N, C-alpha and C positions, 0 to 999 in steps of 0.2 A: 150881383154875384158873378154873372157871366163876364162882365168887364174886368173884374178883379182876377178871375181865372185866366182870361186872355192876357192880362198884364203879366201874370206870373209865368205863363208859358213863354211869352216874349223874352222875359228876363233869362229864362233857361237857355233859349235858343241863341240869344246874343252873348252869352257867357263865352269867354275865350277858352275856358277849360272844356266846355261842351263842344265847341267848334273843333278844337284840336282832337278831342276824343272821338268825335264823329268821323273825322277824316281817317284816323287810324282804323276805326272800326269798319268803315266801308272797304278799306284795303284788305283787312283781314277777312271780311265777309266774301269779297270777290275771290280771294285765295282759297277759302274753304269750299266754295261752290265749284270753282274750276278744278281743283284737285279731287274733290269728292265725287264729281260726276264725269268730267271730261277725261281726267287722268286717273280714273278708278282702275282697280285691278282688271275689271271686265273689259274696259275700253282699250287697254294697252296689252291685251293678251295675245295679239297677233303681231305680225311683222310691222304693220302699219296701224296707227291709232284708228280705232273704229272697226278693225277687221274682226276682233273677238266679239264685238257686239252683234255683228251680222250673223255669225255662227250661233251665238247664244240665242237669238230670237228664233232662228230656224229650229234649234233643238227644243226650245220651249214650246213652240207650236206643235211639234209632234209628240211631246211628252206630257202636256197638261191633261189632267184627268183625276180620277179616283186613285188614291194612294194605296195600292195593293202590292203584294209580292210579285204578281205577274207584271204589273206596271214597272216596278223596279228592275225586274229581269229584262224587260223590253228596252228600257232606257240604257242599261249597261251593255246589252247585246249590241245595240246600235253604236254605243261608245267604243267598244273594243273592235268592232268591225271597221269603224271610221279610223281608229288609231292605227290599225294594221294595214289600211288601204292607202294611207297618205305617206308621202315621202317624209322621212324623218326630219330632214332639214327644212321642210316647208309646213310643218304642223302648226295649226292655229289652236291655241290652248282652249279646250272645252271645259270652262270652269264649272258650268252647271253639272255636267256628268261626273267630272273629276271629284267634286265634293261628295256626291252621292256614292261614288266608288270607294272613297276613303272610309265611309261608314259601313258599307255592305260587303266589300271585298274581305276575304279572310286575312287575318293578321299574321298567320304563320307561314305565308308564302308571298313572294314578290311577283304580283301579277304582271307588272310592267316589264320585269326582267324576262319572264316567260314569253311575253308577247314579242319582245325584241329578239329573243333567241329564235322564235318561230319565224319572224320576218327574215332573219338572216338565212334561214333554211328554205325560204319561199313557201312557208306554211302559215297556218292561222290557228290561233287558239279560239275555240268556240265557247259560248257562254255556258253550255252544259258541262264543260270541263272545269268550271270554277264553282266551288261550293259557297254560294252566297249566303250571308246571314239573312234571317227573316225579320220582318217588322216586329214581331213579338219578341224575338231575341234581343233586338236593339232596345226595346222598352218604350216604344211610342205609345202615347195615351190613346185609348180607344173610346169612341163615342158611339151613339146610335147610328149615325151616318159615317161612312169612311172619310178619313182626312182627304184633303185635296192637294195635289202637287202641281206646281207650275213655276212661273217666274218668281224667283226669290232673291237672286243676287242684287238686282236693281233696288229692291226694297231694303236690303241690308245696307246698301250705299246711302239710301235716303235716311235710314236710321242713324248711321254714323254721322252724316252731315247735321241731322237734327240735334244730336248730342253736342256737337261742337258749337252749333248756333245758340244753344241754351247758355253756354258759358259766355259767348259774346254778348248776348242779350242781357245777361245778368250783370256783366261789367258795365254796359251802357246804362242800365237801370240804376246801378249804384252811383255812377257818375252823375246822372241827372238828379237823383234824390239827395245826394250829398251836398248839393249847392243850395237847396231850398231854404233852410233856416240858418245854417252856419254862414252862408254868404252874406245875409243881412247883419249877422252878429259881427263878422269880420270888418264890415264897413261902418259899424256903430250906428246902424239904422234902426235898431230896436226901440230906442227912446222915442223916435219920431213915429214909427209905424204903430207901436203898441199904444200910443197915446191918442190915436185917432178913434173915431166913433166905432168903427167895426174892427179895430186892430186886434182885439183879443178873442174875437169869435169868428166873424165871417172871413177875415183875412187868413186866419189859421186854417179854417175849413177849405178855403179856396186854394191855399198852397198845397194841402194834402190832395185835393181833387185834381188840381192841375198836373202835379207830378205823376199821379196815378194814371190819369187819362193819357198823358204824353207818353208814359212808359208802355201803356197798352198799345198805343199807336205804333211805337217802335217794334214791339213784339209782333204785331199782326203784319206790319210791313215786311219784316225779315222772313216770316213764315210764308207769305205770299210769293216773295222773290224766290225762296227755296223751292216751293211747289212748281212754279213756272219753269225754273231751271230743270227740275226733275222731269217735267212733262216734255220739255224740248229735247233734252239729251236722250230720253228713252222712248220718244215718239208715243207718249201716252202714259196711262196709269195701269198698264197691264200687270196682272198678278195681284191686284188689290183683294181679290176674293180667295186667295190661296191660304191654307191653314198655316198658322204661325209655327206649328210643330214640324212642318216640312221645310222650314227655312234652314238649310244645311249649313249656312254661314253662322247662324245663331247657335245651333246645336242645343236647342231647348226641347228635345224630343218628348220629354215627359211632362211638359207644361200642362197643368190640370184643367184649363178652361178652354172651351171651343171658340177661339178667336181667329179671325183672318187678319191679313196685313193692314187693311184699312182701319179696322176696329182698334188694333193695337196702336196704330199711328195717332188716331183721334184721342185715345185715352192718354197717350204720352203728351200730346199737345195740351190736353186739359190739365194734366198734372204740372206741366211746365208753366202754364199760365197762372195757376194758383200758387205755385212756388214763387213765381215772379212777384205776385201780390205780397207774399210774406216778406220777400227781399225788400220791396218798397217800404213796408211797414217798419222793418228793422232799420233801414238806412235813414228814413225820416226821423225816427226816434234818436238815432245817433247824431244826426244833423242838428236836432234841437238841443243836444247836450254839449256839442263842441263849439269852439270859437273860430274855427277856420274850415273852409271846404276841404283842404288837404288832409287835415286831421280826421274829418268825417269820412273821407274817401278811404284812407288807410285803415281806419278802425273797422269800417263796414266790410271792406274786402277781407280783412282778417277774420271777422265773424263769419263771413260766407264760407271761407276755406277751412276754418278751425275744426268743424265736425269731421271732416275727412281725416285730419291728422289724429283726432281723438280715437277714431276706430282702430288705429294701430296699437293703442294702449288698452282699449276695452274690446276684447274679441268676442265676448259672450255676456249674457245677463241683460238686465233691464236697461242699464245705461246704453249698452250697444244697440238695443232695439229702439230706444228713443232717439239715438243719433241717426239711425236709418230713416227716421221720419223727415229729416232735414234735406233740402234740395240737393246739396252737393253729393250726397250719398245715394240718391236714387234717380238722378236725372238721366243716366244712360239707359238705353233700351235693355241691355242685358241685366243690369241691376234692377231696373223697374220690374221686369218679368220674374227674375229669380228671387229677389229679396221679398217682394210682396206676395209671392206664392209659397214662401217658406215659413214653417211653424217655428223654426229655430231663430230666424233673423228678424221677424216682425212680431208685433204684440198679439195679433189675432190669428185665427187658424186658416182663413181662406183668402184668396186673392182679392175678390171684390170687397170683402170686409176691410181688409188692410188698405185698399185704395181709397175707399170712402173715408176711413178713419184718418188717413194721412191728409186728405184734402180738407177735412174738417179742422184738424189741428192747425194746418197752415193758414186757413181762413181766420181762425180764432187768433192766431199770432198777429195777423194783419189788423183785424178790428181792434184788438186789445191795445196794440201799440199806437194806433191812430188816436184812440181815446186818451191814452196817456200823453201823447204829444199835445192834443187839444187842451187837456187840463194843465199841463206844464206851461204852455204859452199863455193860458188865461191867468195863471198866478205868477207869471214871470215878473221878477223884480228888476227894473231897469237900473243899471249902475252907472 
């Protein structure tokens, strides 16, 4: 069995379609990581690349702690003081404090206009002159312990990169699995392969296992590269223990579960992993039905993207909720957190229930389609 699996993996690796797809995917991967981390909004917020990052880490260091109204007031007091103490032409954009100000500053007056007018008159606006909104007024979820605020912009960048990498990984997975059965069919190899001693059982199982294991390797490789890049660009994993509700880039202030950034990231990776397994199952089944890798690739990509298009027609109801179970509709962090915590967009009432249910459905899709592929190849009629 091991030798057969090794042979099947070698066939995938030596395929011209895979080699071409891999080269393109590596270029896309490098672009996503470079733009997502090095040329992120945070990194280019100063006159020089990296200048905004230095200020960001300084502000984070003095701002990390329990999320209270007093903490918010202190962060914004430092922000407006720094804003009014710096030459207008040489300001480094403080993204961390600016996004917090966008939420807590009153909407009926332009605070920045008032500060600029005060600067022009050699005066300063003080924090007590601004009527800040309260945490309760904004609608942040309350738990037994206070929420924690700290580094959140860098984790939002990681989430955006992770979203994009899922699409890349999915396309690579579809490319790999579309070759497995249809490749032999297109070369008229089925008559030879299926007539061998293990052709209708062990060979089929080996093909399924080889493509699955190879896709898992690709998935893990891409995630490791992403995490290493994140660590290098941000000098560590600071902010991993910060509450997801205080990520002012995501703006999911009322998210009902007490999660931090690391927990959310791990849950997303788990869902992406299981989603990838379902994509493998669907593509292998399509590959077993089609007579050419190109047809398998096109149909599988279409099936992958179709649920997204269908949600434009089905806005509510059971069909809409079932469509949201599929990977293309819940892979992004925002959709993952908002859809799975919504009673209107998912089948069950609570986030954890919906997450577990979605994972079970995706695993059932994978297992069921693998069994159907095995049964089809076992009864395959060579023509």
